[in-house]
N, C-alpha and C positions, 0 to 999 in steps of 0.2 A: 376356484378359479383365484389366482391370486391377483390382489387390489396393489396398485403401486400408487404408490405416493411421493412428491420430488419436495428435497429441503434445500435452500437455497444460505448456507451458510456465510454471516457476514461478521467485521468482526465488531462495529459499532463504534460509535463518535458522539460527544457532546453536543456535537453539531447536529442543530435541528433540522438543518437544509441537507446534510447529508446522510441522515438517518430516513428522509422523506423520500431522497434521490433513489435508496437502496428501493423502497416500496413500490416507486416506478416500474424497477426493474423486475422486482418479483410482478406485479401486476402485467407488463408484458408477456413474460413467461404465461402466466395462468390464461393469457390469450391465444397462445402459441399450443396449449395443452387442455382444450376445455374441457375436455371431460375426466383431466385427471387433477386430483386435489394438491394444489402447491402452497406452499409456505415459507417462513424465512425468517429466523432469528441469528441473534448477533453473541457474540463471544463475550462481552461488556459493555457498561455503559449505558446501551439501550433497550427497549422494550419492542419488540418480544425476544430473552435470550430465544437460546436454540432450544433449550429443555421444552418450553412454553410450543414452540412449533412443531417440535416431534412429539407430544402430548396431542395436538391438534391433529397430525394424521394420524395418529395409533386410534383417537376417538372418532374418525372417520373412517374407522374399519380396513384401515392399509394394514397391510401385511411383508410389503414391501419398498423399504424406503431407500430412496435414491438423493440423496446427498452431494453437494459438490460445494468448496468453496468460494466463493463470492470474491477471489481475489489475483489479482495478476502475474503475480509470483509465487513459487513454493517456497517460501522460506517458514518460520517456527509455526507461525499459525494454522499453515496448510499441512505443515508436518506432523507438526504434535497437539496442538492445542484442541481442532476440530477432531481428530481421531479419537484423540482421548475421551472427551464429549460423547462419542458416537459407541467407544467401547463401554463407556459406562452405563447409558442408557441402554442397550444391546444387553448387556450384564442383568440388568432390571427386567428386560423384557425381550425374554428369549425364545417368546416364540416369533420374534419379527427379526426379516432380514435385513440387513441395512448394507447398501453398497457406498462407495464411497468413490466420487470421481478426482478429478487432475485440477487442477489452477488454471486459468483461461490461458496463460503462456504466451509465447507468438506465436499463435494462430494467424493464418495470412487474413482472418476476418477482425482482429483486434491489430494487426498491423495496419490497412484499410480504414478504420477507425477512425486510427491514430492521424494518420495523413490527409483524414476526410479534414480532422481539427485544423491540422496544421496549411490545408488549402482555404481554408473557412478564414482562418486570421490574416492569411493574405490579400484576401478579397477574388480567391480566384475557383475555376472551379476541375482546372487542368492545368500541367506545363507541358512546357516542350523543353526535350535539351537545350541549354542555353540558358534556360530562362532566371535561370535563381543562382549560377556562377557567380555573380557577385552578392549573394545573401548568403548568412551565416545560419546554422541551425546549434539551438541549445537546447536537447534533450533532458529536462527533469525528470530522477528517477527518485524511488523513494529512500532509499540509502540503506542499509542493514548492516551486519556486520558479518554476513554469511556471504563470500568472495562470489560462489555462481550465483546469486541471485543480481547481485550488481554486476557482474558481468552478461546478463540477460539484456539487464539495460542499456549498456553497450551495445549488446551485439543491433540491437533494436534500432541505434543510430545510426549505425554503421546501414544499416537496411533499409529506411528512409532516407538517408542521404545519398543513396546511388539510385532509388526508385525515381525521389524527385529531381534530384539532379543536384544540388545545395553546392556552393563555393566549397565552404569547410562546414566543421561538426565539432560540437564536444558534448560529452555526458556531466552532468553534477548532480548533484545529490542533496537531498532537504536534508538530513537528517543521518548520522552515526559516522559514517566514510566520508571520502573527500575525493575531489574538492566540492566545497559546501557551494551553495548557489548563487550568494553574494561574490565571493572569491571566484569561482568561476566567470562569470560575468564580469567583473574586473578585467581579466587575463583576456575574454573574449574579444573587450575592448582594442586591445595591444597589437590585434591583427589587422583592424583597417577594415572592417567591412562597413559598412553604411546602413546596413538592413540586417537586422540578429530577430530570428523567430526564437523565443522561449515558449517549449512545448511542455506543458508537466504532463505526463504521463501514469493517470491517476484515475481511478473509477467516480469518484465525486469528489466533491467541494468539501469544505472544510477549511480549519483555521492554518493547514497548513498551505494549500490553495491562496488562501490570503496572504502567507508569509512570502511564498514565492514570487506574486503580483509586485508585493510591497519593495521586494529588493532589485525585481527591474523597474521601476517608478526609480527607486532611490537613486541605480545606477544611470538610468536615463539623464538625472539631472545633469549627471558630471560626464554627459557626451550631447549637448544639443544637435551638434551635424549626424547623430546617427538616429536612425527609426528602429526602433523595438516594436514586437509585433507578437502580442501574449495569446496564446493559442488557449481556447477552452478544454477543460478535462473532459474525458471519454464519455460519459454519462450512460443514459440507455439507449443508444443508438442501434439500429436494425444488426448492423455487425459482430455487437457485444451481444444482444440477446443469441443471434445465429451463433454466438462460438456456446457459449451455453445452452443449447439446446444441446450442440455434438457433445459437450463433456456428458450429459446426461444419459447419451443416448451409448455415449459410450460404456457410461459405469452400468447404466441398466440391462447391458446383454454380457458385461464384463471382459472388453474388449479393450484393457487394457495393458501398454506393452510395461513387459516388469521395472524397466527405467522409470516406469513414471506410478505405480501401483504405491499411492502416500498411505493407504492403510496398511498393504502388506508391510511395507519399509519401515512404517510405527510399530507393528506388531513384533517384528524382527529384532529391531531397538528395544523394545520393552524386553524380552527375554533373556536379551544380552545385560538388559541394567544400565543402559546408556540413558532411556526415559523413563519419567515416572508419568503413571495415571494421576492425576492431578484436579483440584474441583474450586480450584479458586477462580474460573470461570464459568460465562453462563448463569451468573449468579445476579442478576439486574434485580435491584429492588428499589420498587419508586420511592421510598421515603429517603434513600442514599440520593435521588436525582433533586429534591428538594431542601439538599443541604445547603450549607453557607456558598458553597461557590456558586450553585445558582443555576448551573451547567456551563459555567465557562470555562472552567477549567480540562482541557483533554492532554492526556499524554503522549508524550514521544517516545516509545519505548524502544528499546535497545537491549534490552534484556532478554534471559535463554531458560528455557525450560531443560535445552538439552546436554545439560550437564556441561559446560563450559562452550557451548558453540550460541552463537547469539542468533538472530532472527529484526525481521522488521514487519513493518506492515504494510499493505498495497494499498493504503489511503493514511488519510493523517489525524495526528494529537499529537497536540504542544498547549503546554500549558500559555495562556493569556495574561502574564504578566511576568515581570522581571524581577530577577530578584538572584544573590549571590548565587554561584556554584561551586564546587565540593562541596553539597553536603550531599544526605540519600532520601529517597523517596519509598515508604517502604507499602508495596504494594501486595507484600505476603508472598513473594516469589523472588527470586535468588537474579544480580543482573550480571548476565557476562559480559567481562570488559572488552572492550574491543580493541586489537593489542597497538591499534594505529589512531586510538582518542585522541592523542598530541598531535597528531600531523600539521605539519605549519597551515595547508591550502583547508583544513578541514573542519569538524565541529569548534574545535578552540576560536577560528573567526566569528561564531558567533557570541562569544563571552559579552556581557554587556548589552547585547542588543535586545533583551527584554523575550528572549528563546528560552524557555525550561523546557525539560524532557529528563527523562530518566537517563538516556544516554548522554547528559550533559553534567550527571551525576558524578559521573567514572572519571572526570577530566582531575587530575591530584592536582592539589593545591600550588603546585610550583608553577604549573604550567599556566594556571590561571593569572595567577602575578606575573608572570614571563609577560604573557597577552597585555596583561594590563600595562605594563611598561611599554611594550610596543607601539600600543594606541597613545601612550601619553605623549611618547616621542614623535608620534607621525604630526598628531592633533598642535604640537608645540612647533 
């Protein structure tokens, strides 16, 4: 008789809080599947890595592993990196059956989880039509060079705006694309709303969440007549765990719509030579964690393994220090250059603000210089 095991695949973070929160989510799933081995692992930065989790399931006698990405939207980690790790592992252990589910996406339970955080920020448990007509909603998405992932964040904004009845709404992004959080909030003030809810659509904590809240505080100082409400990130709400359960069940019985079959899509692109099976991920090494950085640096990737296509993370990594941009970070893989990297309302607005990430290294030096000239004139 087939023995089933469940594998939750995350990206990983140098933020210990985010790492611990992912573990809490995994424990929540274990409570829902008391008779089934449940493990989790990360692509990078954190232990256990995905291989470690898969090994634990195999050691427990599992012969059918159902793996799901712990990610909000399907960008390169969910589309390429995790399938690559799973494919490599299955090739080494051919007796294993490995099924791969889809991302969390805009499942009704995820929308309910997000709306719960927004209402919580407002100190409400429900709203009636008209209650929020004088309030603006600003949704913060992760930001990616994948147009469709960015569009999903914008779609979420529209759904929540209509469901709760906000007077106006905007979508901003924490990295790679536009508008950036700071620029978007500055523009939001021009609309004249005296109440603005800023809601990050992120699963867990991390330096990006800290950065988002810091932007809110900074903009709030310039607008003393405006009340800002900072919503909490999603975390391990029952709504989120319920969505994971549905994704697990879909993958277990092979009930995936072809449009959402990430493994099938990966293997088709692999055959066409559009992607590679790469091995630099899932290589967490304890000695690396104790390096000079002492776990303070996280990376805000805007790179891609999709031969020219970029991607994002559904959670945050960014450097906790500031330095010049126009440099490169060697992560052992190529960085797909985002075509709008120089957009006037995009990442260039983060130059000299202590933000460092791989996507920032894509900004050409002439744009860095131009942006600094703009800032000098504004401050002068």
